[in-house]
ROKOLVO-418131 format. One record per atom (N, C-alpha, C, O): residue in one letter; x negated, y negated, z. Coordinates in steps of 0.2 Angstrom, whole numbers, plus 5000, padded with zeros to 4 digits. Each point is the difference from the previous one (the first is absolute). Example, Ala and Ser with C-alpha at 12.3 -4.5 7.8 and 13.67 -1.06 7.14 Angstrom:
BEGIN
<r type="a" east="4934" north="5028" up="5039"/>
<r type="a" east="5004" north="4994" up="5000"/>
<r type="a" east="4996" north="4994" up="5000"/>
<r type="a" east="4995" north="5001" up="5003"/>
<r type="s" east="5007" north="4994" up="4993"/>
<r type="s" east="4996" north="4994" up="5001"/>
<r type="s" east="5004" north="4995" up="5003"/>
<r type="s" east="4997" north="4994" up="5001"/>
end
This chain:
BEGIN
<r type="m" east="5004" north="4848" up="4868"/>
<r type="m" east="4994" north="5000" up="5000"/>
<r type="m" east="4998" north="4994" up="5001"/>
<r type="m" east="4994" north="5000" up="5002"/>
<r type="t" east="5008" north="4992" up="4998"/>
<r type="t" east="4999" north="4996" up="5003"/>
<r type="t" east="5005" north="4999" up="5007"/>
<r type="t" east="5004" north="4995" up="4999"/>
<r type="q" east="4996" north="5008" up="5005"/>
<r type="q" east="5003" north="5000" up="5006"/>
<r type="q" east="4995" north="4994" up="5005"/>
<r type="q" east="5002" north="4995" up="5004"/>
<r type="n" east="4991" north="5006" up="4995"/>
<r type="n" east="4995" north="4998" up="5004"/>
<r type="n" east="4998" north="4993" up="4998"/>
<r type="n" east="4996" north="4996" up="5003"/>
<r type="l" east="5006" north="5003" up="4992"/>
<r type="l" east="4998" north="4993" up="4996"/>
<r type="l" east="5004" north="4995" up="5002"/>
<r type="l" east="4997" north="4994" up="4999"/>
<r type="g" east="5008" north="5006" up="5003"/>
<r type="g" east="5006" north="4994" up="5003"/>
<r type="g" east="5004" north="4999" up="4993"/>
<r type="g" east="4999" north="5003" up="4995"/>
<r type="h" east="5006" north="4993" up="5007"/>
<r type="h" east="5005" north="4997" up="4994"/>
<r type="h" east="4999" north="4997" up="4997"/>
<r type="h" east="5003" north="5001" up="4995"/>
<r type="v" east="4992" north="4994" up="5005"/>
<r type="v" east="4998" north="4996" up="4996"/>
<r type="v" east="4995" north="5001" up="4995"/>
<r type="v" east="4999" north="4997" up="4995"/>
<r type="v" east="4998" north="5008" up="5007"/>
<r type="v" east="4992" north="5002" up="4995"/>
<r type="v" east="5004" north="5006" up="4997"/>
<r type="v" east="4999" north="5001" up="4994"/>
<r type="s" east="5006" north="5003" up="5008"/>
<r type="s" east="5003" north="5004" up="4997"/>
<r type="s" east="5005" north="4996" up="4993"/>
<r type="s" east="5000" north="5003" up="4995"/>
<r type="i" east="5002" north="4993" up="5005"/>
<r type="i" east="5005" north="4996" up="4998"/>
<r type="i" east="4995" north="4999" up="4992"/>
<r type="i" east="5000" north="5002" up="4995"/>
<r type="v" east="4994" north="4993" up="5008"/>
<r type="v" east="4994" north="4998" up="4996"/>
<r type="v" east="4999" north="5006" up="4995"/>
<r type="v" east="5001" north="5000" up="4994"/>
<r type="l" east="4997" north="5005" up="5009"/>
<r type="l" east="4997" north="5005" up="4996"/>
<r type="l" east="5005" north="5003" up="4995"/>
<r type="l" east="4998" north="5004" up="4996"/>
<r type="a" east="5010" north="4996" up="5005"/>
<r type="a" east="5004" north="5004" up="4996"/>
<r type="a" east="5000" north="4994" up="4995"/>
<r type="a" east="5000" north="5001" up="4994"/>
<r type="a" east="5001" north="4993" up="5007"/>
<r type="a" east="5000" north="4995" up="4995"/>
<r type="a" east="4994" north="5001" up="4997"/>
<r type="a" east="5002" north="5001" up="4994"/>
<r type="l" east="4992" north="4999" up="5005"/>
<r type="l" east="4995" north="5001" up="4998"/>
<r type="l" east="4999" north="5006" up="4996"/>
<r type="l" east="4998" north="4999" up="4994"/>
<r type="l" east="5004" north="5008" up="5008"/>
<r type="l" east="5001" north="5005" up="4998"/>
<r type="l" east="5005" north="5000" up="4994"/>
<r type="l" east="4998" north="5001" up="4995"/>
<r type="i" east="5009" north="4997" up="5005"/>
<r type="i" east="5004" north="4997" up="4997"/>
<r type="i" east="4998" north="4995" up="4992"/>
<r type="i" east="5003" north="5001" up="4994"/>
<r type="i" east="4993" north="4995" up="5008"/>
<r type="i" east="4997" north="4995" up="4994"/>
<r type="i" east="4995" north="5003" up="4996"/>
<r type="i" east="5000" north="5000" up="4994"/>
<r type="i" east="4994" north="5005" up="5011"/>
<r type="i" east="4998" north="5003" up="4995"/>
<r type="i" east="5002" north="5005" up="4996"/>
<r type="i" east="4997" north="5001" up="4994"/>
<r type="g" east="5009" north="5002" up="5009"/>
<r type="g" east="5002" north="5005" up="4995"/>
<r type="g" east="5003" north="4999" up="4994"/>
<r type="g" east="4999" north="5003" up="4995"/>
<r type="w" east="5006" north="4990" up="5006"/>
<r type="w" east="5001" north="4995" up="4995"/>
<r type="w" east="4997" north="5000" up="4996"/>
<r type="w" east="5002" north="5001" up="4994"/>
<r type="l" east="4991" north="4996" up="5006"/>
<r type="l" east="4994" north="4997" up="4995"/>
<r type="l" east="4998" north="5006" up="4998"/>
<r type="l" east="4999" north="4998" up="4994"/>
<r type="v" east="5000" north="5009" up="5007"/>
<r type="v" east="4997" north="5006" up="4998"/>
<r type="v" east="5006" north="5002" up="4996"/>
<r type="v" east="4998" north="5005" up="4997"/>
<r type="i" east="5007" north="4994" up="5002"/>
<r type="i" east="5006" north="5002" up="4996"/>
<r type="i" east="5000" north="4996" up="4995"/>
<r type="i" east="5001" north="5002" up="4994"/>
<r type="v" east="4998" north="4991" up="5006"/>
<r type="v" east="5000" north="4994" up="4995"/>
<r type="v" east="4993" north="5002" up="4996"/>
<r type="v" east="4999" north="5001" up="4994"/>
<r type="n" east="4997" north="4999" up="5010"/>
<r type="n" east="4993" north="5001" up="4996"/>
<r type="n" east="4994" north="5008" up="5002"/>
<r type="n" east="4996" north="5000" up="5004"/>
<r type="p" east="5006" north="5005" up="4992"/>
<r type="p" east="4999" north="5006" up="5004"/>
<r type="p" east="4991" north="5000" up="5000"/>
<r type="p" east="4997" north="5005" up="5002"/>
<r type="a" east="4999" north="4990" up="4995"/>
<r type="a" east="4993" north="4999" up="4999"/>
<r type="a" east="4998" north="4998" up="5008"/>
<r type="a" east="4994" north="5001" up="5002"/>
<r type="l" east="5010" north="4997" up="5001"/>
<r type="l" east="4999" north="4996" up="5007"/>
<r type="l" east="4999" north="5007" up="5004"/>
<r type="l" east="4996" north="4999" up="5005"/>
<r type="l" east="5006" north="5007" up="4995"/>
<r type="l" east="5000" north="5006" up="5003"/>
<r type="l" east="4994" north="5001" up="5002"/>
<r type="l" east="4998" north="5001" up="5006"/>
<r type="a" east="4996" north="5000" up="4988"/>
<r type="a" east="4993" north="5000" up="5001"/>
<r type="a" east="4997" north="4996" up="5003"/>
<r type="a" east="4996" north="5002" up="5003"/>
<r type="w" east="5006" north="4991" up="4997"/>
<r type="w" east="4996" north="4994" up="5004"/>
<r type="w" east="5002" north="5002" up="5008"/>
<r type="w" east="4996" north="5000" up="5005"/>
<r type="f" east="5009" north="5001" up="4996"/>
<r type="f" east="5003" north="5003" up="5008"/>
<r type="f" east="4998" north="5006" up="5003"/>
<r type="f" east="4998" north="5002" up="5006"/>
<r type="v" east="5002" north="5001" up="4988"/>
<r type="v" east="4996" north="5007" up="5002"/>
<r type="v" east="4992" north="5001" up="5001"/>
<r type="v" east="4998" north="5004" up="5005"/>
<r type="g" east="4999" north="4993" up="4992"/>
<r type="g" east="4993" north="4996" up="5000"/>
<r type="g" east="5000" north="4996" up="5006"/>
<r type="g" east="4996" north="5002" up="5005"/>
<r type="l" east="5007" north="4993" up="4996"/>
<r type="l" east="4998" north="4996" up="5006"/>
<r type="l" east="5002" north="5004" up="5008"/>
<r type="l" east="4997" north="5000" up="5005"/>
<r type="v" east="5008" north="5003" up="4993"/>
<r type="v" east="4999" north="5005" up="5007"/>
<r type="v" east="4995" north="5006" up="5001"/>
<r type="v" east="4998" north="5001" up="5006"/>
<r type="l" east="5000" north="5002" up="4989"/>
<r type="l" east="4995" north="5004" up="5002"/>
<r type="l" east="4993" north="4997" up="5002"/>
<r type="l" east="4996" north="5003" up="5004"/>
<r type="i" east="5002" north="4989" up="4993"/>
<r type="i" east="4994" north="4999" up="5002"/>
<r type="i" east="5002" north="4998" up="5008"/>
<r type="i" east="4997" north="5003" up="5004"/>
<r type="l" east="5008" north="4992" up="4998"/>
<r type="l" east="5003" north="4999" up="5006"/>
<r type="l" east="4998" north="5007" up="5006"/>
<r type="l" east="4997" north="4999" up="5005"/>
<r type="v" east="5006" north="5006" up="4993"/>
<r type="v" east="4999" north="5006" up="5004"/>
<r type="v" east="4993" north="5002" up="5000"/>
<r type="v" east="4997" north="5001" up="5006"/>
<r type="g" east="4999" north="4999" up="4988"/>
<r type="g" east="4994" north="5002" up="5000"/>
<r type="g" east="4996" north="4994" up="5005"/>
<r type="g" east="4996" north="5003" up="5005"/>
<r type="v" east="5004" north="4991" up="4996"/>
<r type="v" east="4996" north="4995" up="5003"/>
<r type="v" east="5004" north="5001" up="5009"/>
<r type="v" east="4996" north="4998" up="5005"/>
<r type="a" east="5011" north="5005" up="4995"/>
<r type="a" east="5001" north="5000" up="5008"/>
<r type="a" east="4997" north="5007" up="5001"/>
<r type="a" east="4999" north="5001" up="5006"/>
<r type="i" east="5000" north="5005" up="4989"/>
<r type="i" east="4997" north="5006" up="5004"/>
<r type="i" east="4991" north="4999" up="5001"/>
<r type="i" east="4997" north="5002" up="5005"/>
<r type="l" east="5000" north="4994" up="4990"/>
<r type="l" east="4992" north="4998" up="5001"/>
<r type="l" east="5000" north="4996" up="5007"/>
<r type="l" east="4996" north="5001" up="5005"/>
<r type="a" east="5009" north="4994" up="4996"/>
<r type="a" east="4999" north="4995" up="5006"/>
<r type="a" east="5002" north="5004" up="5006"/>
<r type="a" east="5000" north="4998" up="5006"/>
<r type="g" east="5003" north="5008" up="4992"/>
<r type="g" east="5003" north="5006" up="5007"/>
<r type="g" east="4994" north="5003" up="5003"/>
<r type="g" east="4999" north="5002" up="5006"/>
<r type="v" east="4997" north="5000" up="4988"/>
<r type="v" east="4994" north="5005" up="5001"/>
<r type="v" east="4994" north="4994" up="5004"/>
<r type="v" east="4996" north="5001" up="5005"/>
<r type="l" east="5004" north="4993" up="4991"/>
<r type="l" east="4992" north="4997" up="5000"/>
<r type="l" east="5003" north="4995" up="5007"/>
<r type="l" east="4995" north="4997" up="5002"/>
<r type="t" east="5010" north="5003" up="5002"/>
<r type="t" east="5002" north="4996" up="5005"/>
<r type="t" east="4997" north="5005" up="5009"/>
<r type="t" east="5002" north="5005" up="5003"/>
<r type="p" east="4994" north="4991" up="4997"/>
<r type="p" east="4997" north="5004" up="5007"/>
<r type="p" east="5007" north="5001" up="5006"/>
<r type="p" east="5004" north="4997" up="5000"/>
<r type="r" east="4996" north="5008" up="5004"/>
<r type="r" east="5005" north="5002" up="5005"/>
<r type="r" east="4996" north="4999" up="5007"/>
<r type="r" east="4995" north="5002" up="5001"/>
<r type="d" east="5010" north="4994" up="5002"/>
<r type="d" east="4999" north="5001" up="5008"/>
<r type="d" east="5002" north="5006" up="5003"/>
<r type="d" east="5005" north="5003" up="4999"/>
<r type="r" east="4990" north="5000" up="5005"/>
<r type="r" east="5003" north="5006" up="5005"/>
<r type="r" east="5000" north="4998" up="5006"/>
<r type="r" east="5002" north="5004" up="5004"/>
end
């Protein structure tokens, strides 16, 4: 899954996911915040992809 990212980015991503997972276990209410934030970011990315002009 992270083969194309490089070693440093893979390690940072793994550490970030471990920390977020630990925080969600400690405080389950954070899960709703993380899910909401991810949905907003994905929506913005899709909108930017649709509105960005493409060169041909």
